[in-house]
Legacy VTK file of the C-alpha trace (Angstrom):
# vtk DataFile Version 3.0
C-alpha trace
ASCII
DATASET POLYDATA
POINTS 516 float
-0.162 0.105 -0.376
1.122 3.084 -0.719
0.016 6.621 0.371
0.558 8.396 -2.488
-0.671 11.661 -0.391
1.391 12.568 1.920
3.360 15.710 2.152
6.344 14.830 0.090
8.134 17.431 -1.346
10.245 17.709 -5.026
9.002 14.428 -6.200
7.716 16.011 -9.247
10.852 18.284 -9.864
12.973 15.065 -9.154
10.505 12.630 -11.431
9.466 15.103 -14.316
11.509 18.403 -14.555
13.925 20.643 -12.360
12.288 23.495 -10.703
13.294 27.268 -11.412
16.191 29.231 -9.836
14.925 31.523 -7.288
16.365 35.327 -7.505
17.965 37.602 -5.278
16.422 39.427 -2.839
16.377 43.375 -3.050
15.872 44.756 0.491
12.200 46.241 -0.706
9.550 44.386 0.176
7.176 45.973 2.947
7.345 45.524 6.182
10.382 45.336 9.624
13.248 43.789 10.281
13.627 40.446 11.732
16.027 40.207 14.814
19.935 39.850 12.818
20.819 36.453 12.464
24.328 34.817 15.161
26.381 32.520 15.166
28.060 32.693 19.003
26.954 31.621 22.457
24.064 28.938 21.715
20.856 29.507 23.610
18.986 28.187 26.018
16.554 25.187 24.769
14.870 21.676 25.840
18.104 19.737 24.976
20.435 22.166 27.672
19.822 18.869 29.528
21.851 17.131 27.106
25.108 15.526 27.921
28.577 17.419 26.444
29.397 14.730 25.004
27.073 15.575 23.287
26.345 19.245 22.565
30.015 19.477 22.337
30.332 17.318 19.223
32.417 17.998 16.268
31.461 16.613 13.235
34.238 14.796 11.689
33.302 16.927 8.249
34.628 14.553 5.081
34.074 13.272 1.899
30.224 12.188 0.926
30.307 7.958 0.510
27.497 7.000 -2.525
25.432 4.516 -1.283
23.077 1.950 -2.859
20.715 4.373 -3.862
22.662 7.608 -4.480
26.646 8.214 -6.119
28.380 9.846 -3.831
28.242 13.841 -3.792
31.175 15.697 -5.187
31.985 19.637 -5.259
31.652 20.965 -2.197
29.604 18.809 -0.764
31.358 17.274 3.081
29.135 14.659 4.947
29.364 13.192 8.615
27.143 11.898 11.256
25.503 13.324 14.404
25.407 11.469 17.592
21.764 12.099 18.704
19.698 10.549 21.985
17.396 7.706 21.126
15.259 8.265 23.932
14.929 12.278 25.075
13.618 11.170 28.234
17.289 9.337 29.009
19.241 11.778 27.103
22.748 10.335 28.569
21.663 6.865 27.333
21.960 5.248 24.046
22.599 7.281 20.568
21.694 7.070 16.926
23.735 7.994 14.369
22.254 10.982 12.139
23.228 11.774 8.266
24.372 15.176 7.885
25.554 16.750 4.371
26.569 20.201 4.256
28.622 23.121 1.630
29.708 26.305 3.215
28.763 29.554 2.200
30.171 30.328 -1.526
30.909 34.215 0.309
28.558 37.029 -0.949
27.976 40.833 0.159
27.051 41.320 3.583
29.106 38.064 5.311
28.496 35.233 6.794
24.828 34.515 8.366
25.237 30.678 9.707
24.087 27.671 8.674
20.088 27.031 6.478
19.081 23.762 7.416
16.286 22.322 4.971
14.019 19.970 5.640
12.293 18.415 1.798
9.040 16.869 3.359
7.653 13.261 3.554
8.122 12.440 6.033
10.741 9.604 5.031
12.488 11.994 2.707
16.219 11.985 2.399
17.911 15.691 3.353
21.530 14.263 1.947
20.283 12.758 -1.702
18.139 16.351 -2.502
19.507 19.107 -0.958
22.524 19.328 -3.175
20.151 18.529 -6.054
18.631 21.521 -4.905
21.073 23.759 -4.930
20.850 25.221 -8.023
17.325 26.808 -6.803
18.818 28.432 -4.148
21.889 29.858 -5.272
21.096 33.768 -3.505
21.192 31.593 -0.285
24.290 30.107 -0.292
26.088 32.517 -0.479
25.336 33.682 2.810
24.839 30.476 4.529
26.157 27.060 5.020
23.697 24.911 2.998
22.581 21.907 5.794
20.327 18.773 5.576
20.059 15.799 7.107
18.707 12.412 7.406
16.373 12.168 9.650
15.841 9.508 12.556
14.320 5.913 10.706
14.996 8.069 7.776
17.840 6.097 4.702
21.409 6.667 6.152
19.446 7.922 9.976
18.682 4.518 11.162
16.729 3.554 7.874
14.344 1.012 7.759
12.776 -1.681 5.968
9.624 -3.162 6.661
9.679 -5.724 4.061
11.721 -6.819 0.595
11.272 -6.366 -3.234
9.730 -8.921 -4.156
7.084 -8.634 -0.786
6.508 -5.122 -2.485
5.700 -5.842 -5.814
3.104 -8.614 -4.391
1.745 -6.024 -2.582
1.013 -3.808 -5.804
-2.293 -5.792 -6.313
-3.866 -5.548 -3.499
-7.105 -3.111 -3.565
-6.683 0.072 -1.680
-9.859 0.611 -2.542
-11.693 -2.753 -1.684
-15.127 -3.799 -3.534
-16.010 -6.702 -1.321
-15.497 -8.459 1.898
-12.428 -10.830 0.392
-10.763 -7.102 -0.843
-11.101 -5.754 1.880
-9.944 -8.945 4.461
-6.290 -8.746 1.884
-6.417 -4.032 2.552
-6.189 -4.822 6.035
-4.073 -7.931 6.392
-1.627 -6.548 3.765
-1.551 -3.467 6.750
-1.211 -5.734 9.723
1.955 -7.126 7.826
3.615 -3.900 7.006
2.975 -2.826 10.261
4.584 -6.776 11.936
7.713 -6.027 9.188
8.827 -2.896 10.279
8.534 -3.643 14.276
10.792 -6.570 13.024
12.981 -4.637 11.683
13.256 -1.297 13.546
13.250 -2.552 17.029
13.184 0.186 19.603
14.028 2.893 17.719
10.073 2.391 16.187
8.803 4.479 18.790
11.415 7.262 18.893
11.133 8.477 15.204
8.708 10.959 15.474
8.047 14.801 14.854
8.838 15.590 18.251
11.965 13.983 18.705
13.238 14.870 14.872
12.401 18.960 16.059
14.673 18.158 19.060
17.682 16.794 16.829
17.155 19.332 15.016
18.422 21.945 18.774
21.052 19.800 19.091
22.150 20.302 15.320
21.763 24.071 16.058
24.265 23.715 19.112
26.827 21.256 17.057
26.502 23.650 14.186
27.314 26.304 16.292
24.427 28.632 15.812
23.119 31.011 18.601
19.520 30.739 16.165
17.602 28.576 14.152
17.758 29.059 9.980
15.605 26.952 8.481
13.270 26.272 5.142
11.391 23.296 5.703
8.623 21.990 2.855
5.856 20.384 2.651
6.149 18.190 6.427
9.172 19.230 6.569
6.619 22.419 8.127
5.258 20.504 10.479
8.150 19.663 11.764
8.950 23.545 11.471
6.193 24.637 13.518
7.224 21.552 16.178
10.241 23.069 16.476
9.215 26.824 16.653
6.567 25.740 19.448
9.501 23.348 21.845
12.136 26.035 21.270
10.356 29.835 20.182
13.430 31.638 22.241
15.419 29.644 19.145
13.751 30.820 16.250
15.867 32.544 13.695
14.498 33.118 10.333
11.709 30.441 9.537
10.979 29.949 6.433
7.653 27.190 5.992
6.643 26.100 2.302
4.189 24.128 0.795
2.224 23.999 4.005
0.229 20.890 6.589
-2.717 22.466 8.088
-1.575 22.154 11.928
-5.401 22.109 12.949
-6.898 19.045 10.749
-6.614 15.581 12.921
-6.076 12.199 10.477
-9.732 11.926 8.474
-9.433 16.373 8.649
-5.500 15.911 6.123
-7.013 13.044 4.518
-10.058 15.284 3.421
-7.918 18.284 2.897
-6.057 16.010 0.098
-8.819 15.236 -1.309
-9.821 18.631 -2.334
-6.114 19.434 -3.049
-5.800 16.768 -5.632
-9.294 17.538 -7.091
-8.633 21.372 -7.791
-5.324 20.483 -9.434
-6.987 17.586 -11.027
-9.762 19.974 -12.219
-7.154 22.546 -13.483
-5.610 20.063 -15.731
-8.106 19.020 -17.292
-9.721 23.084 -18.037
-5.960 23.037 -19.598
-6.830 20.759 -22.012
-10.089 21.974 -23.243
-12.363 19.539 -20.914
-14.863 20.216 -17.903
-13.809 19.362 -15.253
-17.109 17.312 -14.258
-16.848 15.490 -17.465
-13.358 14.806 -17.211
-13.073 12.895 -13.339
-16.185 11.143 -15.160
-13.899 9.654 -18.114
-10.874 9.225 -15.786
-13.678 7.237 -13.462
-14.609 5.275 -15.913
-11.517 3.875 -17.068
-10.422 3.020 -12.963
-13.339 1.260 -12.588
-12.382 -0.513 -16.326
-8.967 -0.678 -14.904
-10.509 -2.265 -11.739
-12.109 -4.416 -13.419
-9.620 -5.714 -15.726
-6.019 -4.645 -15.025
-4.161 -3.388 -18.034
-0.614 -4.296 -20.243
2.173 -2.901 -20.137
5.347 -3.494 -22.189
7.368 -4.823 -18.798
4.876 -7.314 -18.270
3.701 -6.496 -15.168
0.109 -5.042 -15.359
-1.349 -2.043 -14.610
-4.027 -1.841 -11.618
-6.481 0.288 -9.951
-3.944 1.481 -7.853
-1.093 1.832 -9.757
-3.334 3.695 -12.093
-4.317 6.194 -9.569
-0.955 6.914 -8.337
0.314 7.519 -11.404
-2.194 9.937 -11.930
-1.236 12.002 -8.776
2.200 12.328 -9.628
2.345 14.915 -12.636
-0.241 16.494 -10.430
2.710 17.496 -8.361
3.660 20.549 -11.205
2.007 21.423 -13.632
4.897 20.822 -16.344
3.938 17.405 -15.683
0.912 18.093 -17.407
1.987 17.376 -20.608
2.727 13.739 -19.704
-0.547 12.650 -17.545
-1.808 13.307 -20.992
0.011 11.315 -22.610
-0.416 8.387 -20.570
-4.651 8.688 -19.714
-4.218 8.414 -23.699
-2.059 5.034 -23.725
-4.339 4.057 -20.979
-7.526 5.130 -22.970
-6.463 2.524 -26.060
-4.947 0.004 -23.764
-1.743 0.130 -23.138
-0.770 1.211 -19.173
2.990 1.381 -19.560
3.437 4.985 -19.060
0.846 5.514 -16.402
2.941 2.749 -14.488
6.462 3.957 -14.732
4.353 7.393 -13.317
3.566 4.940 -10.501
7.347 3.207 -10.484
8.832 7.003 -10.478
5.903 7.750 -7.373
6.887 4.276 -5.775
10.588 4.903 -5.836
10.993 1.175 -7.286
13.893 1.183 -9.852
14.535 -0.255 -13.535
16.017 -3.551 -11.775
12.056 -4.071 -9.962
14.274 -2.734 -7.045
12.234 -0.155 -4.063
13.514 2.783 -1.725
12.530 2.896 1.559
10.692 6.121 1.558
7.267 5.195 2.355
8.698 2.804 4.882
10.138 5.319 6.770
7.046 7.811 5.422
5.084 5.498 7.521
6.986 4.506 11.102
7.341 8.620 10.960
3.778 9.258 10.878
1.867 6.185 12.646
4.015 7.335 15.797
2.359 10.462 15.559
-1.051 10.497 14.213
-3.442 8.925 17.270
-6.544 8.747 15.764
-7.141 5.421 13.860
-9.687 5.099 12.609
-11.940 1.550 12.793
-13.327 0.468 8.808
-16.768 0.927 9.888
-15.896 4.168 10.704
-13.802 4.774 7.329
-17.387 2.872 5.399
-19.447 5.891 7.390
-17.561 8.362 6.000
-16.807 6.873 2.648
-19.307 9.428 0.697
-18.477 12.483 2.307
-14.736 11.915 0.701
-16.357 10.782 -2.579
-18.620 13.885 -2.761
-14.743 15.848 -2.385
-13.556 14.343 -5.605
-15.390 11.202 -7.485
-11.479 10.540 -8.442
-9.719 10.146 -5.085
-12.305 10.570 -2.542
-12.484 6.650 -2.257
-8.894 6.056 -2.433
-8.194 8.404 0.619
-11.060 7.506 2.648
-10.119 4.059 2.817
-6.552 4.975 3.766
-7.732 6.908 6.798
-7.978 3.377 8.445
-5.613 1.472 6.078
-2.434 3.276 7.270
-2.029 2.863 10.379
-4.440 -0.272 11.066
-3.267 -2.793 13.628
-0.440 -0.262 14.652
2.530 -1.637 16.808
2.678 1.418 18.954
0.159 4.752 19.278
0.567 7.503 18.199
1.467 10.562 20.139
-1.597 13.690 18.964
-4.732 14.435 17.020
-2.834 17.907 15.867
0.556 18.693 16.591
1.368 22.325 18.743
2.668 24.817 16.509
1.469 27.538 18.923
4.846 29.876 19.500
4.638 32.541 21.677
8.170 34.910 21.501
9.313 33.618 18.742
10.746 35.678 15.689
8.282 36.192 12.645
8.305 33.011 10.941
7.240 33.576 6.901
4.765 30.912 6.020
4.037 30.384 2.351
0.691 29.051 0.589
0.362 28.064 -2.900
-3.678 28.576 -3.912
-3.096 25.402 -6.855
-0.958 23.076 -4.058
-3.107 19.695 -4.253
-0.760 17.832 -1.621
-0.809 21.299 1.141
-3.499 23.016 0.109
-3.611 26.631 0.724
-5.787 27.376 3.685
-3.671 25.197 6.264
-0.904 28.670 5.095
-3.262 31.069 6.853
-4.393 28.124 9.734
-0.787 27.730 10.356
0.132 31.289 10.788
-2.775 31.946 12.917
-1.407 28.990 15.134
2.191 29.889 15.541
0.457 33.037 16.396
0.060 36.300 16.680
3.527 38.528 15.377
4.786 35.143 14.394
3.220 33.766 11.321
3.163 35.912 8.488
1.391 34.823 5.916
2.877 34.607 2.297
0.008 33.362 -0.703
0.986 32.516 -4.435
-1.805 32.155 -6.912
0.496 29.392 -8.617
0.113 25.720 -9.661
1.865 22.460 -8.149
3.550 21.404 -4.636
4.959 24.489 -3.182
5.859 28.258 -3.959
9.283 29.109 -3.802
11.903 28.138 -6.925
8.605 27.370 -9.105
8.571 31.060 -11.546
7.203 33.322 -9.560
10.226 36.474 -8.718
8.037 37.782 -6.790
7.668 35.234 -4.258
11.529 34.486 -4.406
12.248 37.709 -3.915
9.683 38.129 -1.103
11.772 34.456 0.697
14.860 35.689 -0.154
14.934 39.021 1.045
13.773 38.013 4.709
16.518 34.998 4.512
19.147 37.147 3.740
18.434 40.491 4.895
15.526 39.794 7.668
12.984 42.369 5.725
9.600 40.672 6.740
6.412 40.921 4.157
3.271 42.154 5.123
1.308 39.408 6.492
-0.973 38.940 3.750
0.835 38.963 0.979
-0.026 37.800 -2.635
1.753 36.825 -5.564
-0.350 36.753 -8.633
LINES 1 517
516 0 1 2 3 4 5 6 7 8 9 10 11 12 13 14 15 16 17 18 19 20 21 22 23 24 25 26 27 28 29 30 31 32 33 34 35 36 37 38 39 40 41 42 43 44 45 46 47 48 49 50 51 52 53 54 55 56 57 58 59 60 61 62 63 64 65 66 67 68 69 70 71 72 73 74 75 76 77 78 79 80 81 82 83 84 85 86 87 88 89 90 91 92 93 94 95 96 97 98 99 100 101 102 103 104 105 106 107 108 109 110 111 112 113 114 115 116 117 118 119 120 121 122 123 124 125 126 127 128 129 130 131 132 133 134 135 136 137 138 139 140 141 142 143 144 145 146 147 148 149 150 151 152 153 154 155 156 157 158 159 160 161 162 163 164 165 166 167 168 169 170 171 172 173 174 175 176 177 178 179 180 181 182 183 184 185 186 187 188 189 190 191 192 193 194 195 196 197 198 199 200 201 202 203 204 205 206 207 208 209 210 211 212 213 214 215 216 217 218 219 220 221 222 223 224 225 226 227 228 229 230 231 232 233 234 235 236 237 238 239 240 241 242 243 244 245 246 247 248 249 250 251 252 253 254 255 256 257 258 259 260 261 262 263 264 265 266 267 268 269 270 271 272 273 274 275 276 277 278 279 280 281 282 283 284 285 286 287 288 289 290 291 292 293 294 295 296 297 298 299 300 301 302 303 304 305 306 307 308 309 310 311 312 313 314 315 316 317 318 319 320 321 322 323 324 325 326 327 328 329 330 331 332 333 334 335 336 337 338 339 340 341 342 343 344 345 346 347 348 349 350 351 352 353 354 355 356 357 358 359 360 361 362 363 364 365 366 367 368 369 370 371 372 373 374 375 376 377 378 379 380 381 382 383 384 385 386 387 388 389 390 391 392 393 394 395 396 397 398 399 400 401 402 403 404 405 406 407 408 409 410 411 412 413 414 415 416 417 418 419 420 421 422 423 424 425 426 427 428 429 430 431 432 433 434 435 436 437 438 439 440 441 442 443 444 445 446 447 448 449 450 451 452 453 454 455 456 457 458 459 460 461 462 463 464 465 466 467 468 469 470 471 472 473 474 475 476 477 478 479 480 481 482 483 484 485 486 487 488 489 490 491 492 493 494 495 496 497 498 499 500 501 502 503 504 505 506 507 508 509 510 511 512 513 514 515
C-alpha cells in the first residue's frame, strides 16, 4: 500500500522536470526587519539538559560516500554523522547516528549568516540525497549561508528501516486499496497488519522514537553543534509541520524560518485526508481545464477508466499489469507540478487505448521503484513516522461511514483517501502521540509561511491556519496564486525575492501579501 498523497516535496521536480531558480532578494519588500542572525553563544532550550558529550560534538566533515541509491556527492559537499539520544527522556543513554550534509557559504556581500537547515518533506525524505539537487534553486542563499540538510531518524542513512523486501512490495501492489467486497477488504487490512509487523521487526526499539517531536529536538542539538545561536530553517511540505513543532518547543531559538507548501496543523488524520482529497481534485480540475475539458465530465471519464482497470488490469510492455491503485498513483504524480501535465495527457491517452505502460512508469517513479525492480525505503520511513505521530485511528466501520463524504469531495481520489484513513496505520504496533501537532510559538521571531493556491498535496488553506496557530506577531503569510506543490523556485519572482529578502536581509513582508 502506498499513501500517494502524503506530504512529499520535490517528487515532481526530481521525477519530471527541474524547477526554476530563485532570484536574489532586493530588500525592498514592505515590512520590518527581524532580529539579525548570530552564530555565537548557543541559547538555552529543552536540549540544555543534554550531556556535554553530545552538545560539544565536533562533526568530522569529510567526503560524502555513495550509497546503493545515490552516487557520492562531489564539489563542495561534505558529510558527517551527528550523535543524538535514542530516547530524549534518557539523554545520557543510548545514541543513534544521523547523517548530515553541508556545503559552506560561497561568500557574498553582507557576510556569513550561519547555517540554513533544510527539510524537504515526506515524512521520510532524504535530505542528504536531495540537498545537492536543490542547490541551483537557492544560489543567492548559498552565498551567505552554509546549506545543511540531514536524513531524519529512521530515514535512509540515519538508521533507515526496510519493512519488507522487493518481492513482497511488488506482490502487495496487487492488493486493492479501494476494496469492493469482503475478500478485498480482508486482504487490504491483512496487508496493513503484515507491513506493521515487518516494521516492528526491522526497527526494534527505534520504532517508538522516530516522531516529529524527536526530530525537532534533534534539530536543536544540530543547531548547537553547528554553532548557531538561532535556528535558520527552510521547511517544505511535511517539513513545515516539523518547523512548526520546532518553533513551539524552542521559540527563543527561532531565527529565520520559512515554511513552504504548508501542512494544516489544525487537521487530524481524517481532516488531512479530506484536505488532500480536495487539493488533488482541485489540481486535476485545473489540469482538465487546461486541456479544454469540463472538470466534471473529465473526472467522470477518468473514473470510468479506473473502473475498467479495476475490473481488468491493463497490460504493459514490461509484462507487469497496471492495477487500479497503480493507475491512480500514476495520475497523482504529474499533478505535483504543472510541468508534468503533458505527460499525464499522454499516459491517460495510452491507457484509454489499452496500454498501461506510461501510467505504470509514473507510478513506479512515485513508489521509488527502479528499472531493476528494487524499491527505496521512503514509504517505509514515511509510515513509521506518521503512524507514531498520528493518534487518530479510524476503524474500518468508521471509514465506511466516511466514504460518501470523501467521494463527494472527489469522485477520482475520494475512495482511495477514505480507505487510507483506516488502512495506513491499521493494527500498528505502537500508539500515536497526538491528534494534531502543537505549533504555537509565543515570543518567537516572525516565521514566513508560504501558501500556493494550486497546491495539490498541502492545500492553500493550511498556510493561514499555520500562521494563525503560530500566534500573533509570529506567523506571517505569503500567498502565491500558482500551481504545483510549493511556491519557492516555481517561477514567481515575487515569491523568490520575498523569501530571499527575508532570509538574507531580515525583511518581513506584510502579513497577507499576495504574489499573482
